[in-house]
N, C-alpha and C positions, 0 to 999 in steps of 0.2 A: 504494500500500500504506500503510495507516494502522495505528497502534497505539493500543490503549486500555490505559492504565496507571493514571492517576489515578482513572478511573471503573470499574476492574475489579471491585471488591467491591460497588460500587453495582449493577453488572450482575448479580452473583450474587444479591444480595438481591431484585432485580427478578424474576429467574427463580424464586427460591424462593417469593416472594409469588404469582406467577402459578400455580405448581404447586399451592399451597395453595388458591387460589381455585377451581381446577378440581376439587380433591379434594372440596370442599364442594358444588360445583355438580353434579358428575356422580354420579347415584344408583347406578350399577352398581358393585358391589364389585370386580370384576375390573379395570375401567378405573381405578378409584380406586387400586388397588394398583400398577398400571403407572405411573401418574402420580406416585405417592409414592416409587417406588424411587430416582429421581435425588436427591430431597431427603434421604431417609433414609440412603442408602448412598453418597452422594458429596459433596453440597454441604456438609453439616454438618461432615464430616471435612476437606474441602478447605480450608475457611476456617481451621481450626485448624492444618493443616499449614503454611499461609501464615504463621502466627505462629511456629511452631517453625523453619521454614526460609524466611525472607522473601526471600532473594536468589534470583533466577531461575537462577543458575548452580550453586547448591548441589545441586539435584536435576534430573534430566532428566524429561521428561513422563511416561514409564512409571512411574518411581519415585514421582512425586508422586501419580499415580492410585492405585497400590497402597496407599500410605500413607493416602491419603484414605479409601478403602474400609475399611481396617482401623480407622482412628480413628473413622470414622462408626459402626461396629458397637460399639466401646467406648463411645462417647457415648450410643448408644441404651440399652445395658445399664445404664450408670450413671444415666441419666435415669429409667429405669423403677424402679430401686432407690430412688432419692430420692423419686419420686412415690408409691411404695408407703407411705412413712412420713408422707405429708401428708394433710390432710383431703380433698384433691381426688381422690386415688387415681389409678389408671391407666385412662384412657379417651381417646377421640379428641380431645376439646377440650384436656385437660391435656397430652397428648403434643404436640399442634400448638403450643400456647402455649409450652411448655418448649423444644422444639427450635427454634422460631422465635427465641426469646430467645437461645439458644445461638449461632445463626448470626449474629444481629444484633450481639451483644456481640463475638463473634470477628471480625466484619467491621470493627468500629470499631477494635479493637486492631491488626488486620492492616493496615488503611488507614493508621493512624498510623505503623506501622513502615515501610510503603512510602514515606511522605513523607520519611523520614530517609535514604533511599537515593538514589543517583544514578539517572538515567533508564536507564542501561545495566544496572543491577542489579535494577530492578523487574520483578515478574511482569507479563508483557504478553500481550495477546490480539490476534492479527492479524486485521484485517478488510479483505478485498479487495473493496471496493465504493465507487464514486464517490458513493453516496448519503450516506455518512458524512463530513461535513466537520468541520474542526477545531473550529469554534465551536458546532456543533450536537449533538455527542455527549452532553455532560453534560446539556443541556436535555432531549433525547429520553429519556434514561435516568431522569432525575429525574421527569419527567411520568409515565412508565410506572410507576415505583415508587409514586408518590403515588396514582395511580388504582387500582392493584392492591391496595396496602396498605389503602386506605380500604375497598375492596370486601371484602377478606378480613376486616378487623376487623368490618365490619357483619354478615357472614355468621356469624362466630364468636359475636358478641354475640347474634344471633338464635337460634343453636343453644343457647347458654347459657340464654337466657330461655325458649325453647321446645324442650326437650331431645328431644321425640318425633321420631323419624326413621323411615325405612323399615326399619331394622334392628330385629329383634325377637329378644331373647335373655334369658338368665337368668344372673346371676353366682352361682356356687356355690363356696364356699371354706371352708377350715379354718384356724383360728388356734390358736396355742398358748395355754398358761395365762395368758400375759401379753398376749394380744391381738396377737401378732406372727406372722410366717410362717416363723420359723427354728428356734425352740427347742422342737420337738416332743419328747415323751418318747422316750428311746432305751433306757435301762436302768431297769427298774421292779422294785421289790421285791415279793415275794409278798404279796398282800393290799393293796397300795398302789393308789390311784386313778390311772387314766390320764384326764387331763382335757383336753378340747379344746373349742373354740367352733365351732359350725356356723353358717355365714352364707348368706343368700340375698338377692339383690336382683332384684326383678321389673322387667325391661325389656321385657316382652312387649306393652306398650302397652294392656293390658287386665287386668282382675281375673283372677287365676290361682290355682289350687289346687295345692299341692305336698304331698308326703309324702317322708320319708327313711327308708330301711331300713338298719339297722345289722347288719353281719355280722362274726363273729369267725372267722378262718381258713376263710371260705366258708360258715359256718353262721349262719343268721339268729338274732339274739339280742334284737332289739327293733325297734319301729316308732316314728317320730316324725311326728306329723301328726294331723289335717289342718291344713295351714298355708295360710291364705287371705290373699293379698297383693294390694293394689291396685297399679296401675301406679306404678313408681318407688319402691315401698315396700320397706324393708329389714327383714329379720328375722334375729336372732341368738339363739342359745341355747347354754348350756353343757351338754356331754354328759360324763358320768363313767362309766368302766368300771373295775370292780374286777378286778385280776389274780388269778385263782383257782388257776392252775396254773403250774408251771415250764415254760419253753420259750424257744427262740431263734427269731428272725424271726417273731414273732407279728404277724399282719396284721389290722388293724381297718379295715373298709370302710364307707363311707357312700354309699348309692346313692340318687339323686334320681329321683322320679317326678312326673309332671305331669298334672293333670286326670284322675286315676284311671286313667291308662294302665297296662297291665301290663308295658310295656317301659320300661326306664330311659331318662330324658330326656337325661342327659349321662353321660359316663364317670365311674365311681366315683372318689371321693376316698378316700385311705387313708394310714395311717401304719404303719411297722414298729417293733417294739420287742422287747427281750429281757426275760424275767421271771426274776429270780434270787432265791435264798433270802435273801440279805442284801446 
């Protein structure tokens, strides 16, 4: 029976890099999701639980797993919020790079904390195999990490330079008056303008024609289009609606159509607001 303690976080990073490699290599979306689950919902949180509770005896295995999943979800949410305010936005490459950085940074800190503990207090992984000898564990894990990391970096770089992939989609979004996603108008005075920015990003890998229909409480009030976008082209435009009558829970909908189809392409985007006299 052997124990891995000094190389425990090196092993975690090796597993993370291997998962990311498969995420980029495997084209099937379902398989990608299955492979991504351990990285997203366990490893990222487990590393940081090791920082908060470095001693093996502080938590039992079940408690460490539950905390790891919870912290992983929190990390994903915070990462998404931060990326939303950066020029990179929220996409596969930005999420992969950000979470990989979080895991790597956490591993370095956790590894440092482990080195300050006695061998009895360190987090340990039990390996019951004669193939793992005392002098070979670190070498095997180091070689594995180097191979997988180099391959992952190469694939990420390729996708950054050649962003086209098998996935075809359109980003459709609404921004507030300041170009953010939080401060949409809630209470509007009669006669005041309700101002939002409508945005489209064509990821369909071909030139695509769009149009946007605007509805107020289910009644069509205007059309925006035709919007012709090349692949990876972004379009944004400011839309202003004048509140002409009093009311509560007024709903302004924006419905996207593609290539002159009569059916909406995506679920409508909408905002709610109240119109008051003063």
